[in-house]
Structures are given as structure tokens and as C-alpha cells.
C-alpha positions in Angstrom: 98.8 36.2 161.6 100.7 33.9 159.1 102.4 37.1 157.9 103.5 38.0 161.2 105.0 34.4 161.6 106.6 34.6 158.4 108.4 38.0 159.4 109.8 36.7 162.7 110.8 33.6 161.0 112.9 35.8 158.5 114.5 37.8 161.1 115.2 34.5 163.2 117.4 33.4 160.2 120.1 36.0 161.4 120.6 34.0 164.7 123.7 32.4 163.2 125.0 34.8 160.6 125.3 38.5 160.7 124.9 39.2 156.8 122.6 37.2 154.4 121.6 37.6 150.9 118.0 37.0 149.5 119.2 33.8 148.3 120.7 32.8 151.7 117.4 33.6 153.4 115.5 31.7 150.9 117.7 28.7 151.5 117.3 28.9 155.5 113.6 29.6 155.2 112.9 27.3 152.2 110.8 30.3 150.8 110.7 31.3 147.2 113.3 34.0 146.8 110.5 36.6 145.5 108.8 35.9 149.1 112.0 36.7 150.8 112.5 39.6 148.8 109.2 41.2 149.6 109.2 40.4 153.2 113.0 41.8 153.5 112.0 45.1 151.6 109.1 45.7 154.0 111.3 45.0 157.2 114.1 47.1 155.7 111.4 50.0 155.4 110.5 49.8 159.0 114.2 49.7 160.1 114.2 46.1 161.1 116.8 45.1 158.6 119.4 47.1 156.9 121.0 46.5 153.3 124.5 47.0 152.4 124.2 48.2 148.9 127.7 47.0 148.0 127.3 43.5 149.0 123.6 43.4 148.5 123.5 41.5 151.9 121.0 42.1 154.9 121.8 42.5 158.5 119.6 43.1 161.7 118.4 46.8 161.5 118.8 49.8 164.1 115.2 49.3 165.2 115.9 45.7 166.6 119.1 46.9 168.6 117.1 49.7 170.0 114.4 47.2 171.2 117.1 45.0 172.5 118.8 47.8 174.4 115.3 48.7 176.0 114.3 45.4 177.0 117.2 43.6 178.3 119.5 44.0 181.1 122.1 46.8 181.5 125.2 44.7 180.5 127.5 47.4 182.1 125.8 47.1 185.6 125.9 43.4 185.4 129.7 43.5 184.6 130.4 46.1 187.4 130.9 43.6 190.3 133.5 41.6 188.1 135.5 44.8 187.3 
């Protein structure tokens, strides 16, 4: 269970910034860079994070966007009365 908590903590580091490097994630989580790298690699392999090859920064991956769309309210329907 500890690994699951750590993976969630790493994902939550993206609440305030869209793109983060391994060094930035390590500073936010206060983990060693080697641990951040291992978790980020696994999360990227599973589609939960994406890596920009030019900047070497990570961002939330496509799987999390899909989960957000299926689990949340339909924003278009919610906005319809105001439009």
C-alpha cells in the first residue's frame, strides 16, 4: 500500500503546475531523484504521465484525462442553461 500512496502523492504534485521535471517533483515530494524517476517511469508506461522528450518534463497523461471525463459531470450540459 505504501507504493500506491507514493504514486498518488507524485501525481498530486501536478495540482499546481502542468509540467514538472524529475528534480522539481523530487523537491515537491522530498524524495530522492532516483525514487521519483522510478515512479515516473512506471506511471508513464501506464499512461498516467507523459514525458516531453525535448524539455524532459512530465505532465499528466492521457489515461488521467480519460478517467476525469468519465467520472466527472458533463461540463457542456452544466453550462447549457447559462448559454
